[in-house]
MIMILUM-794167 format. One record per residue (C-alpha): x, y, z; residue number from 0; residue in one letter. Coordinates in steps of 0.02 Angstrom, whole numbers, plus 50000, padded with zeros to 5 digits. Layout:
<bakols>
X; Y; Z; n; res
X; Y; Z; NUM; A
...
</bakols>
This chain:
<bakols>
X; Y; Z; n; res
46437; 53316; 44987; 0; M
46524; 53193; 45139; 1; V
46675; 53073; 45083; 2; M
46702; 52962; 45195; 3; L
46849; 52844; 45148; 4; T
46979; 52718; 45233; 5; F
47166; 52711; 45190; 6; D
47244; 52560; 45199; 7; D
47218; 52349; 45205; 8; S
47032; 52283; 45199; 9; I
47066; 52112; 45318; 10; N
46981; 52022; 45447; 11; G
47052; 52151; 45568; 12; Q
46925; 52289; 45524; 13; N
46794; 52199; 45390; 14; M
46677; 52208; 45530; 15; H
46687; 52399; 45570; 16; Y
46644; 52393; 45372; 17; F
46497; 52287; 45422; 18; R
46441; 52377; 45549; 19; G
46419; 52550; 45440; 20; I
46368; 52477; 45269; 21; F
46224; 52368; 45327; 22; N
46084; 52473; 45227; 23; G
46006; 52550; 45388; 24; T
46108; 52739; 45315; 25; I
46027; 52814; 45175; 26; K
46037; 52982; 45071; 27; N
45906; 53093; 45008; 28; P
45885; 52971; 44849; 29; N
45859; 52811; 44992; 30; G
46010; 52746; 44931; 31; C
46134; 52673; 45068; 32; P
46296; 52784; 45106; 33; I
46447; 52750; 44992; 34; K
46634; 52738; 45010; 35; S
46806; 52751; 44937; 36; T
46942; 52634; 44991; 37; F
47120; 52696; 44974; 38; F
47185; 52484; 44969; 39; V
47360; 52447; 45015; 40; S
47431; 52251; 44958; 41; G
47514; 52243; 45112; 42; D
47401; 52133; 45201; 43; S
47244; 52135; 45116; 44; S
47113; 52006; 45089; 45; D
47059; 52010; 44927; 46; Y
46900; 51905; 44947; 47; D
46850; 52052; 45079; 48; M
46903; 52185; 44967; 49; V
46776; 52084; 44841; 50; K
46657; 52109; 44947; 51; Q
46672; 52299; 44982; 52; I
46671; 52320; 44783; 53; Y
46510; 52212; 44760; 54; K
46432; 52331; 44872; 55; Q
46472; 52458; 44767; 56; G
46605; 52541; 44846; 57; H
46730; 52624; 44761; 58; E
46918; 52540; 44746; 59; I
47039; 52656; 44779; 60; A
47251; 52623; 44743; 61; S
47323; 52671; 44875; 62; H
47521; 52560; 44826; 63; T
47567; 52388; 44838; 64; M
47708; 52396; 44977; 65; S
47664; 52537; 45096; 66; H
47829; 52540; 45143; 67; R
47946; 52638; 45242; 68; E
48052; 52759; 45271; 69; P
47902; 52908; 45200; 70; T
48048; 52992; 45136; 71; T
48059; 52863; 45015; 72; W
47910; 52895; 44920; 73; W
47944; 53065; 44894; 74; A
48105; 53046; 44773; 75; Y
48043; 52862; 44721; 76; A
48032; 52897; 44581; 77; G
47911; 52887; 44402; 78; Y
47939; 52687; 44364; 79; E
47943; 52663; 44558; 80; N
47776; 52759; 44568; 81; W
47714; 52664; 44421; 82; E
47740; 52492; 44508; 83; H
47668; 52537; 44645; 84; E
47509; 52617; 44579; 85; I
47478; 52521; 44435; 86; V
47534; 52384; 44500; 87; G
47404; 52398; 44657; 88; M
47263; 52410; 44499; 89; R
47299; 52268; 44433; 90; N
47315; 52172; 44572; 91; R
47154; 52220; 44626; 92; L
47072; 52171; 44460; 93; N
47180; 52006; 44441; 94; E
47119; 51976; 44632; 95; K
46961; 52040; 44663; 96; S
46879; 52063; 44497; 97; G
46867; 52258; 44509; 98; V
46876; 52324; 44316; 99; P
47051; 52395; 44264; 100; V
46937; 52566; 44213; 101; R
46851; 52582; 44382; 102; E
47016; 52600; 44498; 103; I
47046; 52783; 44428; 104; T
47083; 52878; 44610; 105; G
47241; 52855; 44715; 106; M
47304; 52905; 44890; 107; R
47506; 52943; 44926; 108; A
47574; 52837; 45071; 109; P
47606; 52939; 45233; 110; F
47532; 53091; 45121; 111; L
47712; 53080; 45053; 112; Q
47676; 53166; 44867; 113; V
47794; 53130; 44749; 114; G
47815; 53292; 44624; 115; G
47798; 53279; 44452; 116; D
47827; 53088; 44424; 117; A
47713; 53067; 44533; 118; Q
47565; 53160; 44422; 119; Y
47655; 53132; 44266; 120; A
47639; 52954; 44303; 121; M
47454; 52954; 44354; 122; L
47419; 53059; 44193; 123; K
47495; 52919; 44081; 124; E
47413; 52790; 44150; 125; N
47240; 52871; 44149; 126; K
47200; 52892; 44334; 127; F
47041; 53029; 44367; 128; R
47117; 53078; 44529; 129; Y
47253; 53091; 44666; 130; D
47193; 53122; 44850; 131; S
47353; 53169; 44933; 132; S
47399; 53347; 44954; 133; M
47363; 53421; 45125; 134; V
47303; 53617; 45138; 135; T
47214; 53737; 45264; 136; G
47290; 53826; 45401; 137; S
47415; 53773; 45533; 138; L
47338; 53876; 45645; 139; Y
47152; 53926; 45633; 140; T
47002; 53852; 45588; 141; N
46909; 54013; 45509; 142; K
46996; 53986; 45344; 143; Q
46858; 53930; 45207; 144; K
46899; 53769; 45132; 145; P
46967; 53732; 44961; 146; V
46865; 53629; 44817; 147; W
46923; 53515; 44717; 148; P
47021; 53570; 44581; 149; F
47107; 53518; 44421; 150; T
47306; 53511; 44393; 151; L
47293; 53622; 44234; 152; D
47410; 53728; 44320; 153; T
47526; 53687; 44466; 154; P
47463; 53714; 44650; 155; P
47532; 53850; 44750; 156; D
47583; 53818; 44924; 157; S
47424; 53850; 45000; 158; T
47349; 53711; 44902; 159; T
47490; 53570; 44890; 160; C
47571; 53638; 45080; 161; S
47701; 53450; 45089; 162; L
47836; 53458; 44977; 163; T
47902; 53405; 44835; 164; P
47733; 53468; 44720; 165; C
47742; 53457; 44533; 166; P
47786; 53594; 44446; 167; T
47715; 53559; 44304; 168; R
47545; 53559; 44205; 169; S
47429; 53386; 44204; 170; Y
47257; 53458; 44102; 171; P
47121; 53344; 44165; 172; G
47214; 53273; 44309; 173; L
47111; 53305; 44485; 174; W
47163; 53359; 44638; 175; E
47064; 53305; 44797; 176; V
47158; 53377; 44938; 177; P
47137; 53353; 45115; 178; L
47090; 53495; 45200; 179; I
47147; 53523; 45374; 180; R
47028; 53471; 45528; 181; W
47049; 53558; 45708; 182; Y
47032; 53438; 45860; 183; G
46974; 53501; 46060; 184; S
47122; 53586; 46063; 185; N
47109; 53668; 45894; 186; R
47294; 53594; 45851; 187; V
47268; 53557; 45647; 188; A
47293; 53381; 45583; 189; C
47297; 53313; 45385; 190; A
47162; 53157; 45424; 191; M
47036; 53164; 45571; 192; P
47112; 52990; 45660; 193; D
47259; 53128; 45708; 194; A
47169; 53238; 45803; 195; C
47145; 53264; 45983; 196; T
46960; 53240; 46030; 197; I
46852; 53240; 46188; 198; G
46830; 53068; 46255; 199; L
46675; 52936; 46231; 200; G
46533; 52945; 46109; 201; T
46486; 53125; 46129; 202; E
46671; 53180; 46113; 203; G
46684; 53115; 45911; 204; T
46525; 53187; 45884; 205; L
46561; 53343; 45929; 206; K
46755; 53323; 45840; 207; F
46636; 53256; 45697; 208; L
46498; 53383; 45678; 209; Q
46619; 53563; 45706; 210; D
46735; 53498; 45561; 211; N
46541; 53490; 45440; 212; F
46489; 53653; 45511; 213; D
46640; 53725; 45432; 214; R
46579; 53652; 45267; 215; H
46428; 53675; 45276; 216; Y
46409; 53862; 45335; 217; T
46530; 53928; 45229; 218; T
46564; 53892; 45048; 219; N
46474; 53718; 45044; 220; R
46664; 53622; 44998; 221; A
46657; 53425; 44984; 222; P
46700; 53380; 45148; 223; L
46804; 53220; 45169; 224; G
46797; 53145; 45306; 225; V
46979; 53023; 45257; 226; F
47042; 52889; 45411; 227; I
47091; 52734; 45450; 228; H
47009; 52572; 45509; 229; A
47113; 52567; 45655; 230; S
47045; 52721; 45738; 231; W
46897; 52634; 45802; 232; F
46966; 52537; 45911; 233; G
47118; 52672; 45996; 234; R
46981; 52759; 46078; 235; K
46822; 52697; 46156; 236; N
46671; 52799; 46047; 237; G
46766; 52851; 45906; 238; N
46652; 52692; 45821; 239; F
46489; 52745; 45896; 240; E
46498; 52915; 45872; 241; G
46561; 52902; 45689; 242; M
46387; 52806; 45660; 243; V
46300; 52927; 45757; 244; E
46375; 53091; 45644; 245; F
46339; 52978; 45492; 246; L
46143; 52959; 45561; 247; R
46145; 53144; 45583; 248; S
46180; 53159; 45424; 249; L
46068; 53041; 45359; 250; A
45919; 53190; 45435; 251; D
45971; 53297; 45310; 252; K
45894; 53337; 45145; 253; E
46036; 53429; 45057; 254; D
46177; 53307; 45129; 255; V
46230; 53161; 45040; 256; W
46385; 53038; 45087; 257; V
46460; 52994; 44944; 258; V
46599; 52901; 44848; 259; T
46748; 53041; 44781; 260; V
46704; 52953; 44603; 261; N
46524; 53027; 44653; 262; Q
46580; 53187; 44718; 263; M
46688; 53244; 44540; 264; L
46549; 53174; 44438; 265; D
46453; 53315; 44530; 266; W
46591; 53445; 44523; 267; V
46602; 53418; 44345; 268; Q
46425; 53403; 44293; 269; H
46318; 53499; 44444; 270; P
46151; 53506; 44454; 271; V
46013; 53584; 44585; 272; R
45976; 53495; 44735; 273; L
45815; 53458; 44636; 274; S
45890; 53366; 44521; 275; A
46026; 53251; 44601; 276; L
45893; 53107; 44564; 277; N
45948; 53134; 44391; 278; T
46147; 53068; 44398; 279; I
46151; 52885; 44353; 280; Q
46307; 52858; 44477; 281; T
46213; 52910; 44642; 282; W
46080; 52797; 44609; 283; A
46048; 52623; 44676; 284; C
</bakols>
């Protein structure tokens, strides 16, 4: 399983990228168009465009109302601030884009700065299904097997939550979908693909994506998170084209599906054989 997600606002500066990728031509093995999860922040979003994305069948998740700086503010924001930012954004997405509250079940912290027990207690109390903010994976080698999503039934250790403050209490049933470090062409690790150093042009981007995919595909098949910002597409020639080619290459594989975070968790919680994937209702179209 591959999850392609986008952080931050949805607006006229990036909507053309989304239309270029999600035009219905790249499909999963069941013939359904691939879907994505959008972690939407409220600082400069066009809510009519958010509604368009939602109506296409993509998942909408909360990425806070303000996305405020500095990064350190989020580490010690406290329960009430986290609730204002995350639940407040969930309510805003419902009010302005028509996304049902019950369907906004995930979040990602700005700058990947987790907020310790205050953040996770807030998620549990407000009935969120998952967080996707913890960073895991080696800083020094790409030989370490990727981590599968896990519950917070027990507190995470420093290998699965490497950026503090991490939660120290138990949150039964709450899932963590970690950001597994990627490795650039210089073998330096990065928490998100768009922070890595990669080769030039479409070929360089494609090789970078393929190499990191192979690390998951050829080892323990842990879901691959292609967690990026759409602004990456405009940063260097070939980034967008390389991504499209990569997604098309995945569509040629009968055992690879590009799914939302929620769709991935549906399988993790109720796994079925490859031959029975068409029976997962949330994966249908």
